[in-house]
VOFIVEX-763029 format. One record per atom (N, C-alpha, C): residue number from 1; residue in three letters; atom name; z, x, y. Coordinates in Angstrom, 2 decimals, padded with zeros to 5 digits. Layout:
REM VOFIVEX-763029
GUSE  num  residuo  atomo       zz       xx       yy
GUSE  NUM      ALA     CA        Z        X        Y
...
This chain:
REM VOFIVEX-763029
GUSE  num  residuo  atomo       zz       xx       yy
GUSE    1      MET      N   000.00   000.82  -001.18
GUSE    1      MET     CA   000.00   000.00   000.00
GUSE    1      MET      C   000.00   000.87   001.26
GUSE    2      ALA      N   000.85   001.87   001.30
GUSE    2      ALA     CA   000.93   002.76   002.45
GUSE    2      ALA      C  -000.34   003.57   002.60
GUSE    3      SER      N  -000.91   004.02   001.47
GUSE    3      SER     CA  -002.15   004.79   001.55
GUSE    3      SER      C  -003.30   003.92   002.04
GUSE    4      SER      N  -003.30   002.66   001.68
GUSE    4      SER     CA  -004.32   001.73   002.16
GUSE    4      SER      C  -004.23   001.57   003.67
GUSE    5      PHE      N  -003.01   001.47   004.19
GUSE    5      PHE     CA  -002.79   001.35   005.63
GUSE    5      PHE      C  -003.26   002.62   006.35
GUSE    6      ILE      N  -002.97   003.77   005.79
GUSE    6      ILE     CA  -003.37   005.05   006.38
GUSE    6      ILE      C  -004.89   005.17   006.40
GUSE    7      ILE      N  -005.53   004.83   005.31
GUSE    7      ILE     CA  -007.00   004.90   005.24
GUSE    7      ILE      C  -007.62   003.93   006.23
GUSE    8      THR      N  -007.09   002.71   006.29
GUSE    8      THR     CA  -007.61   001.72   007.23
GUSE    8      THR      C  -007.42   002.20   008.66
GUSE    9      SER      N  -006.25   002.72   008.97
GUSE    9      SER     CA  -005.98   003.24   010.31
GUSE    9      SER      C  -006.93   004.38   010.66
GUSE   10      PHE      N  -007.13   005.27   009.70
GUSE   10      PHE     CA  -008.05   006.38   009.92
GUSE   10      PHE      C  -009.46   005.89   010.20
GUSE   11      LEU      N  -009.95   004.95   009.39
GUSE   11      LEU     CA  -011.31   004.43   009.57
GUSE   11      LEU      C  -011.46   003.72   010.91
GUSE   12      VAL      N  -010.46   002.92   011.29
GUSE   12      VAL     CA  -010.51   002.24   012.58
GUSE   12      VAL      C  -010.54   003.28   013.70
GUSE   13      SER      N  -009.68   004.27   013.63
GUSE   13      SER     CA  -009.67   005.33   014.65
GUSE   13      SER      C  -011.00   006.07   014.70
GUSE   14      PHE      N  -011.54   006.36   013.53
GUSE   14      PHE     CA  -012.81   007.08   013.44
GUSE   14      PHE      C  -013.93   006.29   014.10
GUSE   15      PHE      N  -014.05   005.01   013.76
GUSE   15      PHE     CA  -015.12   004.19   014.32
GUSE   15      PHE      C  -014.93   003.94   015.82
GUSE   16      LEU      N  -013.71   003.80   016.26
GUSE   16      LEU     CA  -013.46   003.65   017.69
GUSE   16      LEU      C  -013.84   004.92   018.45
GUSE   17      SER      N  -013.53   006.07   017.87
GUSE   17      SER     CA  -013.90   007.32   018.55
GUSE   17      SER      C  -015.41   007.47   018.65
GUSE   18      ILE      N  -016.13   007.07   017.61
GUSE   18      ILE     CA  -017.59   007.10   017.66
GUSE   18      ILE      C  -018.10   006.14   018.72
GUSE   19      LEU      N  -017.54   004.95   018.76
GUSE   19      LEU     CA  -017.96   003.95   019.73
GUSE   19      LEU      C  -017.77   004.46   021.15
GUSE   20      PHE      N  -016.57   005.01   021.45
GUSE   20      PHE     CA  -016.31   005.48   022.80
GUSE   20      PHE      C  -017.12   006.73   023.14
GUSE   21      THR      N  -017.34   007.59   022.18
GUSE   21      THR     CA  -018.17   008.77   022.40
GUSE   21      THR      C  -019.59   008.35   022.71
GUSE   22      SER      N  -020.14   007.43   021.96
GUSE   22      SER     CA  -021.50   006.96   022.18
GUSE   22      SER      C  -021.63   006.30   023.54
GUSE   23      THR      N  -020.64   005.50   023.93
GUSE   23      THR     CA  -020.68   004.83   025.22
GUSE   23      THR      C  -020.65   005.85   026.35
GUSE   24      THR      N  -019.80   006.86   026.22
GUSE   24      THR     CA  -019.70   007.88   027.24
GUSE   24      THR      C  -021.00   008.65   027.39
GUSE   25      VAL      N  -021.62   009.02   026.29
GUSE   25      VAL     CA  -022.87   009.76   026.34
GUSE   25      VAL      C  -023.96   008.94   027.01
GUSE   26      LYS      N  -024.10   007.68   026.60
GUSE   26      LYS     CA  -025.14   006.83   027.20
GUSE   26      LYS      C  -024.85   006.59   028.66
GUSE   27      GLY      N  -023.56   006.40   029.00
GUSE   27      GLY     CA  -023.18   006.10   030.36
GUSE   27      GLY      C  -023.43   007.25   031.32
GUSE   28      ASP      N  -023.52   008.46   030.83
GUSE   28      ASP     CA  -023.76   009.60   031.70
GUSE   28      ASP      C  -025.04   010.34   031.34
GUSE   29      LEU      N  -026.06   009.58   031.01
GUSE   29      LEU     CA  -027.35   010.18   030.67
GUSE   29      LEU      C  -027.89   011.00   031.84
GUSE   30      VAL      N  -027.72   010.50   033.05
GUSE   30      VAL     CA  -028.19   011.24   034.23
GUSE   30      VAL      C  -027.48   012.59   034.31
GUSE   31      GLY      N  -026.18   012.59   034.09
GUSE   31      GLY     CA  -025.43   013.85   034.12
GUSE   31      GLY      C  -025.90   014.83   033.07
GUSE   32      GLU      N  -026.16   014.32   031.86
GUSE   32      GLU     CA  -026.65   015.19   030.78
GUSE   32      GLU      C  -028.01   015.78   031.11
GUSE   33      ILE      N  -028.89   014.95   031.65
GUSE   33      ILE     CA  -030.24   015.42   032.02
GUSE   33      ILE      C  -030.14   016.46   033.13
GUSE   34      CYS      N  -029.45   016.09   034.19
GUSE   34      CYS     CA  -029.40   016.95   035.38
GUSE   34      CYS      C  -028.66   018.26   035.13
GUSE   35      ALA      N  -027.72   018.26   034.19
GUSE   35      ALA     CA  -027.00   019.50   033.87
GUSE   35      ALA      C  -027.94   020.60   033.39
GUSE   36      LYS      N  -029.11   020.20   032.90
GUSE   36      LYS     CA  -030.07   021.17   032.37
GUSE   36      LYS      C  -031.16   021.54   033.39
GUSE   37      THR      N  -030.98   021.14   034.65
GUSE   37      THR     CA  -031.94   021.48   035.70
GUSE   37      THR      C  -031.35   022.59   036.57
GUSE   38      PRO      N  -032.18   023.26   037.36
GUSE   38      PRO     CA  -031.68   024.36   038.20
GUSE   38      PRO      C  -030.65   023.95   039.25
GUSE   39      ASN      N  -030.71   022.70   039.74
GUSE   39      ASN     CA  -029.76   022.25   040.76
GUSE   39      ASN      C  -029.22   020.88   040.34
GUSE   40      ALA      N  -028.23   020.90   039.46
GUSE   40      ALA     CA  -027.70   019.67   038.86
GUSE   40      ALA      C  -027.17   018.70   039.91
GUSE   41      THR      N  -026.52   019.21   040.93
GUSE   41      THR     CA  -025.94   018.34   041.95
GUSE   41      THR      C  -027.03   017.57   042.69
GUSE   42      LEU      N  -028.05   018.26   043.14
GUSE   42      LEU     CA  -029.15   017.60   043.85
GUSE   42      LEU      C  -029.86   016.62   042.91
GUSE   43      CYS      N  -030.10   017.03   041.69
GUSE   43      CYS     CA  -030.75   016.17   040.70
GUSE   43      CYS      C  -029.98   014.86   040.54
GUSE   44      GLU      N  -028.67   014.97   040.33
GUSE   44      GLU     CA  -027.85   013.76   040.15
GUSE   44      GLU      C  -027.87   012.88   041.39
GUSE   45      THR      N  -027.77   013.49   042.56
GUSE   45      THR     CA  -027.78   012.72   043.80
GUSE   45      THR      C  -029.09   011.94   043.93
GUSE   46      LEU      N  -030.20   012.61   043.64
GUSE   46      LEU     CA  -031.50   011.96   043.77
GUSE   46      LEU      C  -031.67   010.81   042.78
GUSE   47      ILE      N  -031.41   011.07   041.52
GUSE   47      ILE     CA  -031.65   010.05   040.49
GUSE   47      ILE      C  -030.63   008.92   040.59
GUSE   48      ARG      N  -029.38   009.24   040.88
GUSE   48      ARG     CA  -028.36   008.20   040.99
GUSE   48      ARG      C  -028.54   007.32   042.23
GUSE   49      SER      N  -029.42   007.73   043.15
GUSE   49      SER     CA  -029.68   006.89   044.33
GUSE   49      SER      C  -030.32   005.56   043.94
GUSE   50      ASP      N  -030.89   005.49   042.75
GUSE   50      ASP     CA  -031.39   004.22   042.22
GUSE   50      ASP      C  -030.30   003.63   041.33
GUSE   51      PRO      N  -029.74   002.49   041.71
GUSE   51      PRO     CA  -028.62   001.93   040.94
GUSE   51      PRO      C  -028.95   001.61   039.48
GUSE   52      ARG      N  -030.22   001.43   039.16
GUSE   52      ARG     CA  -030.61   001.14   037.78
GUSE   52      ARG      C  -030.38   002.35   036.87
GUSE   53      SER      N  -030.29   003.53   037.45
GUSE   53      SER     CA  -030.12   004.74   036.64
GUSE   53      SER      C  -028.78   004.76   035.91
GUSE   54      LYS      N  -027.81   004.03   036.41
GUSE   54      LYS     CA  -026.47   004.03   035.83
GUSE   54      LYS      C  -026.46   003.52   034.39
GUSE   55      THR      N  -027.30   002.52   034.10
GUSE   55      THR     CA  -027.30   001.91   032.77
GUSE   55      THR      C  -028.61   002.13   032.01
GUSE   56      ALA      N  -029.48   002.95   032.55
GUSE   56      ALA     CA  -030.81   003.14   031.97
GUSE   56      ALA      C  -030.77   003.98   030.70
GUSE   57      ASP      N  -031.64   003.62   029.75
GUSE   57      ASP     CA  -031.86   004.49   028.60
GUSE   57      ASP      C  -032.90   005.54   029.01
GUSE   58      LEU      N  -033.27   006.39   028.10
GUSE   58      LEU     CA  -034.16   007.50   028.43
GUSE   58      LEU      C  -035.53   007.02   028.94
GUSE   59      ASP      N  -036.10   006.00   028.30
GUSE   59      ASP     CA  -037.41   005.50   028.72
GUSE   59      ASP      C  -037.36   004.91   030.13
GUSE   60      ILE      N  -036.35   004.10   030.40
GUSE   60      ILE     CA  -036.21   003.48   031.72
GUSE   60      ILE      C  -035.91   004.55   032.76
GUSE   61      LEU      N  -035.06   005.50   032.42
GUSE   61      LEU     CA  -034.73   006.57   033.35
GUSE   61      LEU      C  -035.99   007.38   033.69
GUSE   62      GLY      N  -036.83   007.60   032.70
GUSE   62      GLY     CA  -038.11   008.28   032.95
GUSE   62      GLY      C  -038.97   007.49   033.93
GUSE   63      THR      N  -039.08   006.20   033.71
GUSE   63      THR     CA  -039.88   005.34   034.60
GUSE   63      THR      C  -039.33   005.38   036.01
GUSE   64      ILE      N  -038.02   005.26   036.14
GUSE   64      ILE     CA  -037.37   005.32   037.46
GUSE   64      ILE      C  -037.69   006.65   038.14
GUSE   65      THR      N  -037.55   007.73   037.42
GUSE   65      THR     CA  -037.76   009.06   037.99
GUSE   65      THR      C  -039.22   009.30   038.35
GUSE   66      PHE      N  -040.14   008.85   037.51
GUSE   66      PHE     CA  -041.56   008.97   037.85
GUSE   66      PHE      C  -041.88   008.18   039.12
GUSE   67      ASN      N  -041.32   006.98   039.26
GUSE   67      ASN     CA  -041.57   006.17   040.45
GUSE   67      ASN      C  -041.01   006.83   041.70
GUSE   68      MET      N  -039.80   007.37   041.59
GUSE   68      MET     CA  -039.19   008.05   042.74
GUSE   68      MET      C  -040.01   009.28   043.12
GUSE   69      THR      N  -040.51   009.97   042.12
GUSE   69      THR     CA  -041.33   011.16   042.36
GUSE   69      THR      C  -042.61   010.78   043.09
GUSE   70      SER      N  -043.26   009.73   042.64
GUSE   70      SER     CA  -044.50   009.28   043.27
GUSE   70      SER      C  -044.28   008.92   044.74
GUSE   71      LYS      N  -043.20   008.20   045.02
GUSE   71      LYS     CA  -042.90   007.82   046.41
GUSE   71      LYS      C  -042.66   009.04   047.27
GUSE   72      LEU      N  -041.95   010.03   046.72
GUSE   72      LEU     CA  -041.67   011.24   047.50
GUSE   72      LEU      C  -042.95   012.06   047.71
GUSE   73      ILE      N  -043.82   012.10   046.73
GUSE   73      ILE     CA  -045.11   012.79   046.90
GUSE   73      ILE      C  -045.90   012.12   048.02
GUSE   74      ASP      N  -045.93   010.79   048.01
GUSE   74      ASP     CA  -046.67   010.06   049.05
GUSE   74      ASP      C  -046.10   010.34   050.44
GUSE   75      SER      N  -044.79   010.26   050.58
GUSE   75      SER     CA  -044.19   010.46   051.90
GUSE   75      SER      C  -044.34   011.92   052.35
GUSE   76      THR      N  -044.27   012.85   051.41
GUSE   76      THR     CA  -044.42   014.27   051.77
GUSE   76      THR      C  -045.87   014.58   052.14
GUSE   77      SER      N  -046.81   013.95   051.45
GUSE   77      SER     CA  -048.22   014.13   051.81
GUSE   77      SER      C  -048.48   013.60   053.22
GUSE   78      ALA      N  -047.88   012.46   053.56
GUSE   78      ALA     CA  -048.01   011.90   054.92
GUSE   78      ALA      C  -047.38   012.85   055.94
GUSE   79      LEU      N  -046.23   013.43   055.59
GUSE   79      LEU     CA  -045.58   014.40   056.47
GUSE   79      LEU      C  -046.49   015.60   056.70
GUSE   80      LEU      N  -047.07   016.11   055.63
GUSE   80      LEU     CA  -047.98   017.27   055.74
GUSE   80      LEU      C  -049.17   016.95   056.65
GUSE   81      THR      N  -049.75   015.78   056.50
GUSE   81      THR     CA  -050.88   015.38   057.33
GUSE   81      THR      C  -050.46   015.31   058.80
GUSE   82      SER      N  -049.31   014.75   059.05
GUSE   82      SER     CA  -048.79   014.65   060.42
GUSE   82      SER      C  -048.54   016.04   061.00
GUSE   83      LEU      N  -047.91   016.91   060.22
GUSE   83      LEU     CA  -047.64   018.28   060.69
GUSE   83      LEU      C  -048.94   019.04   060.96
GUSE   84      ARG      N  -049.91   018.87   060.07
GUSE   84      ARG     CA  -051.21   019.53   060.28
GUSE   84      ARG      C  -051.87   019.05   061.56
GUSE   85      ASP      N  -051.86   017.73   061.76
GUSE   85      ASP     CA  -052.52   017.16   062.94
GUSE   85      ASP      C  -051.84   017.56   064.24
GUSE   86      LYS      N  -050.54   017.82   064.21
GUSE   86      LYS     CA  -049.79   018.21   065.41
GUSE   86      LYS      C  -049.77   019.72   065.64
GUSE   87      ALA      N  -050.11   020.48   064.61
GUSE   87      ALA     CA  -050.03   021.95   064.71
GUSE   87      ALA      C  -051.06   022.48   065.71
GUSE   88      THR      N  -050.65   023.44   066.50
GUSE   88      THR     CA  -051.56   024.08   067.45
GUSE   88      THR      C  -051.99   025.47   066.95
GUSE   89      ASN      N  -051.25   026.02   066.03
GUSE   89      ASN     CA  -051.55   027.32   065.45
GUSE   89      ASN      C  -052.57   027.14   064.32
GUSE   90      ALA      N  -053.69   027.86   064.40
GUSE   90      ALA     CA  -054.76   027.72   063.40
GUSE   90      ALA      C  -054.29   028.09   061.99
GUSE   91      THR      N  -053.48   029.14   061.89
GUSE   91      THR     CA  -052.97   029.55   060.58
GUSE   91      THR      C  -052.08   028.47   059.98
GUSE   92      LEU      N  -051.23   027.90   060.81
GUSE   92      LEU     CA  -050.34   026.83   060.34
GUSE   92      LEU      C  -051.15   025.61   059.89
GUSE   93      LYS      N  -052.20   025.27   060.65
GUSE   93      LYS     CA  -053.08   024.16   060.25
GUSE   93      LYS      C  -053.70   024.43   058.88
GUSE   94      GLU      N  -054.13   025.67   058.67
GUSE   94      GLU     CA  -054.74   026.07   057.40
GUSE   94      GLU      C  -053.74   025.94   056.25
GUSE   95      VAL      N  -052.51   026.38   056.48
GUSE   95      VAL     CA  -051.48   026.31   055.44
GUSE   95      VAL      C  -051.17   024.85   055.12
GUSE   96      TYR      N  -051.03   024.02   056.15
GUSE   96      TYR     CA  -050.77   022.59   055.91
GUSE   96      TYR      C  -051.93   021.95   055.13
GUSE   97      SER      N  -053.15   022.32   055.47
GUSE   97      SER     CA  -054.31   021.77   054.76
GUSE   97      SER      C  -054.29   022.17   053.29
GUSE   98      LYS      N  -053.95   023.43   053.04
GUSE   98      LYS     CA  -053.85   023.90   051.65
GUSE   98      LYS      C  -052.77   023.12   050.90
GUSE   99      CYS      N  -051.65   022.89   051.56
GUSE   99      CYS     CA  -050.56   022.14   050.93
GUSE   99      CYS      C  -050.95   020.69   050.65
GUSE  100      ILE      N  -051.71   020.09   051.55
GUSE  100      ILE     CA  -052.18   018.72   051.33
GUSE  100      ILE      C  -053.00   018.67   050.05
GUSE  101      ASP      N  -053.86   019.66   049.86
GUSE  101      ASP     CA  -054.66   019.72   048.62
GUSE  101      ASP      C  -053.76   019.91   047.40
GUSE  102      GLN      N  -052.78   020.77   047.53
GUSE  102      GLN     CA  -051.88   021.02   046.39
GUSE  102      GLN      C  -051.05   019.79   046.05
GUSE  103      TYR      N  -050.64   019.05   047.06
GUSE  103      TYR     CA  -049.87   017.82   046.79
GUSE  103      TYR      C  -050.74   016.76   046.10
GUSE  104      ALA      N  -052.04   016.78   046.37
GUSE  104      ALA     CA  -052.94   015.87   045.64
GUSE  104      ALA      C  -052.94   016.24   044.16
GUSE  105      PHE      N  -052.91   017.52   043.86
GUSE  105      PHE     CA  -052.83   017.97   042.45
GUSE  105      PHE      C  -051.47   017.64   041.84
GUSE  106      VAL      N  -050.42   017.74   042.65
GUSE  106      VAL     CA  -049.08   017.38   042.16
GUSE  106      VAL      C  -049.07   015.92   041.72
GUSE  107      GLU      N  -049.65   015.05   042.54
GUSE  107      GLU     CA  -049.70   013.62   042.19
GUSE  107      GLU      C  -050.57   013.38   040.96
GUSE  108      LEU      N  -051.68   014.06   040.86
GUSE  108      LEU     CA  -052.54   013.91   039.69
GUSE  108      LEU      C  -051.81   014.36   038.42
GUSE  109      SER      N  -051.13   015.47   038.50
GUSE  109      SER     CA  -050.35   015.96   037.35
GUSE  109      SER      C  -049.23   014.99   037.00
GUSE  110      ARG      N  -048.59   014.42   038.02
GUSE  110      ARG     CA  -047.52   013.44   037.79
GUSE  110      ARG      C  -048.07   012.21   037.06
GUSE  111      GLU      N  -049.24   011.73   037.49
GUSE  111      GLU     CA  -049.85   010.57   036.83
GUSE  111      GLU      C  -050.16   010.88   035.36
GUSE  112      ASN      N  -050.72   012.05   035.11
GUSE  112      ASN     CA  -051.01   012.44   033.73
GUSE  112      ASN      C  -049.72   012.53   032.90
GUSE  113      ALA      N  -048.71   013.16   033.48
GUSE  113      ALA     CA  -047.44   013.32   032.77
GUSE  113      ALA      C  -046.80   011.97   032.46
GUSE  114      GLU      N  -046.91   011.05   033.39
GUSE  114      GLU     CA  -046.32   009.72   033.16
GUSE  114      GLU      C  -046.97   009.02   031.98
GUSE  115      GLY      N  -048.29   009.11   031.89
GUSE  115      GLY     CA  -048.98   008.53   030.74
GUSE  115      GLY      C  -048.56   009.15   029.43
GUSE  116      PHE      N  -048.42   010.46   029.42
GUSE  116      PHE     CA  -047.99   011.16   028.21
GUSE  116      PHE      C  -046.52   010.87   027.89
GUSE  117      PHE      N  -045.70   010.65   028.92
GUSE  117      PHE     CA  -044.30   010.30   028.70
GUSE  117      PHE      C  -044.22   008.96   027.96
GUSE  118      LYS      N  -045.01   008.00   028.42
GUSE  118      LYS     CA  -045.02   006.68   027.78
GUSE  118      LYS      C  -045.50   006.78   026.34
GUSE  119      ALA      N  -046.42   007.72   026.08
GUSE  119      ALA     CA  -046.94   007.94   024.73
GUSE  119      ALA      C  -046.04   008.86   023.91
GUSE  120      LYS      N  -044.95   009.33   024.53
GUSE  120      LYS     CA  -043.97   010.21   023.88
GUSE  120      LYS      C  -044.59   011.54   023.43
GUSE  121      LYS      N  -045.46   012.10   024.26
GUSE  121      LYS     CA  -046.09   013.39   023.97
GUSE  121      LYS      C  -045.43   014.45   024.85
GUSE  122      CYS      N  -044.33   014.95   024.34
GUSE  122      CYS     CA  -043.46   015.88   025.06
GUSE  122      CYS      C  -044.21   017.09   025.63
GUSE  123      GLY      N  -044.99   017.74   024.80
GUSE  123      GLY     CA  -045.68   018.96   025.23
GUSE  123      GLY      C  -046.58   018.74   026.42
GUSE  124      GLN      N  -047.27   017.62   026.45
GUSE  124      GLN     CA  -048.18   017.33   027.56
GUSE  124      GLN      C  -047.40   017.03   028.84
GUSE  125      VAL      N  -046.27   016.33   028.70
GUSE  125      VAL     CA  -045.43   016.04   029.87
GUSE  125      VAL      C  -044.94   017.36   030.47
GUSE  126      VAL      N  -044.44   018.23   029.63
GUSE  126      VAL     CA  -043.94   019.54   030.09
GUSE  126      VAL      C  -045.06   020.31   030.77
GUSE  127      HIS      N  -046.24   020.29   030.18
GUSE  127      HIS     CA  -047.39   021.00   030.75
GUSE  127      HIS      C  -047.71   020.50   032.16
GUSE  128      PHE      N  -047.87   019.19   032.30
GUSE  128      PHE     CA  -048.27   018.65   033.60
GUSE  128      PHE      C  -047.17   018.74   034.65
GUSE  129      MET      N  -045.93   018.56   034.26
GUSE  129      MET     CA  -044.85   018.68   035.24
GUSE  129      MET      C  -044.65   020.15   035.64
GUSE  130      SER      N  -044.89   021.07   034.73
GUSE  130      SER     CA  -044.83   022.49   035.07
GUSE  130      SER      C  -045.94   022.85   036.05
GUSE  131      ARG      N  -047.11   022.25   035.87
GUSE  131      ARG     CA  -048.21   022.46   036.83
GUSE  131      ARG      C  -047.82   021.94   038.20
GUSE  132      SER      N  -047.15   020.77   038.22
GUSE  132      SER     CA  -046.69   020.22   039.50
GUSE  132      SER      C  -045.75   021.20   040.20
GUSE  133      ILE      N  -044.81   021.73   039.46
GUSE  133      ILE     CA  -043.87   022.71   040.04
GUSE  133      ILE      C  -044.64   023.92   040.56
GUSE  134      GLY      N  -045.62   024.38   039.79
GUSE  134      GLY     CA  -046.43   025.52   040.24
GUSE  134      GLY      C  -047.15   025.24   041.55
GUSE  135      ASP      N  -047.69   024.03   041.70
GUSE  135      ASP     CA  -048.37   023.67   042.95
GUSE  135      ASP      C  -047.38   023.58   044.12
GUSE  136      LEU      N  -046.19   023.07   043.86
GUSE  136      LEU     CA  -045.16   023.00   044.91
GUSE  136      LEU      C  -044.76   024.41   045.36
GUSE  137      VAL      N  -044.57   025.29   044.39
GUSE  137      VAL     CA  -044.18   026.67   044.70
GUSE  137      VAL      C  -045.31   027.38   045.46
GUSE  138      ALA      N  -046.55   027.10   045.08
GUSE  138      ALA     CA  -047.69   027.72   045.78
GUSE  138      ALA      C  -047.75   027.27   047.23
GUSE  139      CYS      N  -047.50   025.99   047.46
GUSE  139      CYS     CA  -047.48   025.48   048.84
GUSE  139      CYS      C  -046.39   026.20   049.63
GUSE  140      ASN      N  -045.18   026.24   049.09
GUSE  140      ASN     CA  -044.08   026.91   049.78
GUSE  140      ASN      C  -044.38   028.38   050.03
GUSE  141      GLY      N  -044.99   029.03   049.05
GUSE  141      GLY     CA  -045.32   030.44   049.17
GUSE  141      GLY      C  -046.37   030.73   050.24
GUSE  142      SER      N  -047.21   029.75   050.53
GUSE  142      SER     CA  -048.25   029.93   051.56
GUSE  142      SER      C  -047.65   030.20   052.93
GUSE  143      PHE      N  -046.51   029.61   053.20
GUSE  143      PHE     CA  -045.88   029.83   054.51
GUSE  143      PHE      C  -045.41   031.28   054.63
GUSE  144      PHE      N  -044.80   031.78   053.57
GUSE  144      PHE     CA  -044.35   033.17   053.56
GUSE  144      PHE      C  -045.55   034.12   053.61
GUSE  145      GLU      N  -046.55   033.81   052.80
GUSE  145      GLU     CA  -047.75   034.65   052.73
GUSE  145      GLU      C  -048.44   034.80   054.08
GUSE  146      HIS      N  -048.44   033.73   054.87
GUSE  146      HIS     CA  -049.12   033.76   056.17
GUSE  146      HIS      C  -048.14   033.97   057.34
GUSE  147      SER      N  -046.90   034.29   057.01
GUSE  147      SER     CA  -045.87   034.58   058.02
GUSE  147      SER      C  -045.71   033.47   059.06
GUSE  148      VAL      N  -045.68   032.22   058.56
GUSE  148      VAL     CA  -045.42   031.09   059.44
GUSE  148      VAL      C  -044.19   030.35   058.91
GUSE  149      VAL      N  -043.53   029.64   059.80
GUSE  149      VAL     CA  -042.28   028.97   059.45
GUSE  149      VAL      C  -042.58   027.59   058.86
GUSE  150      GLU      N  -041.92   027.32   057.73
GUSE  150      GLU     CA  -042.08   026.03   057.06
GUSE  150      GLU      C  -041.14   025.01   057.69
GUSE  151      ASP      N  -041.62   023.80   057.87
GUSE  151      ASP     CA  -040.84   022.71   058.43
GUSE  151      ASP      C  -039.64   022.40   057.53
GUSE  152      GLU      N  -038.48   022.15   058.12
GUSE  152      GLU     CA  -037.24   021.89   057.35
GUSE  152      GLU      C  -037.36   020.65   056.48
GUSE  153      LYS      N  -037.98   019.59   057.00
GUSE  153      LYS     CA  -038.15   018.37   056.20
GUSE  153      LYS      C  -039.04   018.63   054.99
GUSE  154      LEU      N  -040.02   019.47   055.17
GUSE  154      LEU     CA  -040.92   019.82   054.06
GUSE  154      LEU      C  -040.17   020.65   053.01
GUSE  155      ILE      N  -039.33   021.54   053.45
GUSE  155      ILE     CA  -038.51   022.34   052.52
GUSE  155      ILE      C  -037.63   021.42   051.67
GUSE  156      GLN      N  -036.97   020.46   052.32
GUSE  156      GLN     CA  -036.09   019.53   051.60
GUSE  156      GLN      C  -036.87   018.66   050.62
GUSE  157      ALA      N  -038.02   018.15   051.06
GUSE  157      ALA     CA  -038.83   017.29   050.19
GUSE  157      ALA      C  -039.34   018.07   048.99
GUSE  158      SER      N  -039.77   019.28   049.22
GUSE  158      SER     CA  -040.29   020.12   048.13
GUSE  158      SER      C  -039.18   020.43   047.12
GUSE  159      SER      N  -038.00   020.73   047.63
GUSE  159      SER     CA  -036.87   021.01   046.74
GUSE  159      SER      C  -036.52   019.77   045.90
GUSE  160      SER      N  -036.54   018.62   046.51
GUSE  160      SER     CA  -036.27   017.37   045.79
GUSE  160      SER      C  -037.33   017.11   044.73
GUSE  161      LEU      N  -038.58   017.33   045.09
GUSE  161      LEU     CA  -039.67   017.12   044.13
GUSE  161      LEU      C  -039.53   018.06   042.93
GUSE  162      GLU      N  -039.17   019.30   043.18
GUSE  162      GLU     CA  -038.96   020.24   042.06
GUSE  162      GLU      C  -037.86   019.74   041.14
GUSE  163      GLN      N  -036.80   019.16   041.71
GUSE  163      GLN     CA  -035.71   018.63   040.89
GUSE  163      GLN      C  -036.18   017.45   040.05
GUSE  164      TYR      N  -036.95   016.56   040.66
GUSE  164      TYR     CA  -037.50   015.44   039.89
GUSE  164      TYR      C  -038.35   015.96   038.73
GUSE  165      CYS      N  -039.22   016.92   039.03
GUSE  165      CYS     CA  -040.09   017.48   037.98
GUSE  165      CYS      C  -039.27   018.11   036.86
GUSE  166      ASN      N  -038.26   018.88   037.23
GUSE  166      ASN     CA  -037.40   019.50   036.22
GUSE  166      ASN      C  -036.67   018.46   035.38
GUSE  167      ALA      N  -036.19   017.40   036.03
GUSE  167      ALA     CA  -035.50   016.33   035.29
GUSE  167      ALA      C  -036.45   015.66   034.31
GUSE  168      ILE      N  -037.68   015.44   034.73
GUSE  168      ILE     CA  -038.67   014.81   033.84
GUSE  168      ILE      C  -038.96   015.72   032.65
GUSE  169      ILE      N  -039.02   017.01   032.87
GUSE  169      ILE     CA  -039.24   017.95   031.77
GUSE  169      ILE      C  -038.09   017.85   030.77
GUSE  170      VAL      N  -036.86   017.81   031.27
GUSE  170      VAL     CA  -035.70   017.70   030.37
GUSE  170      VAL      C  -035.76   016.38   029.60
GUSE  171      MET      N  -036.11   015.30   030.28
GUSE  171      MET     CA  -036.23   014.00   029.60
GUSE  171      MET      C  -037.30   014.04   028.51
GUSE  172      ALA      N  -038.42   014.67   028.83
GUSE  172      ALA     CA  -039.52   014.75   027.86
GUSE  172      ALA      C  -039.10   015.50   026.60
GUSE  173      ILE      N  -038.33   016.53   026.76
GUSE  173      ILE     CA  -037.86   017.31   025.62
GUSE  173      ILE      C  -036.96   016.46   024.74
GUSE  174      ARG      N  -036.31   015.47   025.32
GUSE  174      ARG     CA  -035.41   014.59   024.57
GUSE  174      ARG      C  -036.14   013.40   023.91
GUSE  175      LEU      N  -037.42   013.24   024.22
GUSE  175      LEU     CA  -038.16   012.09   023.65
GUSE  175      LEU      C  -038.15   012.09   022.14
């Protein structure tokens, strides 16, 4: 009788611990994903800004992050166009124009990666999101290469985009 009680107590404790462990892991999916990115704090801030991320599974979190990435690419492309149009320095205009082209490639790579994410093709998602990061880094590097100062808003947007891309890569690896 006592051994039956001990076994039952053990099994109840065991199953409860699994239940609470599983709930905790699912509840902090954003934290788990972002912990594997270069700037976990920024990553979490960005993704958690969408309240749906709190309860999202991996597929929904991917969709949310792809949508946020697309919106930021659009707004950053508009910023680049505005900066280029207002620039009086020919070199700066050239750098902004180059970045506008690179951001078009970033969006194209994002679109490709999103399709592969939905198809659960991890390697292709990693490939296209890595290309996006490469294009972002190339844009940023153009300012240094031409000895011109990069706009602070552009620096922040680019950093955020890199975090989104890194988060998507981590999510893809978990597919």
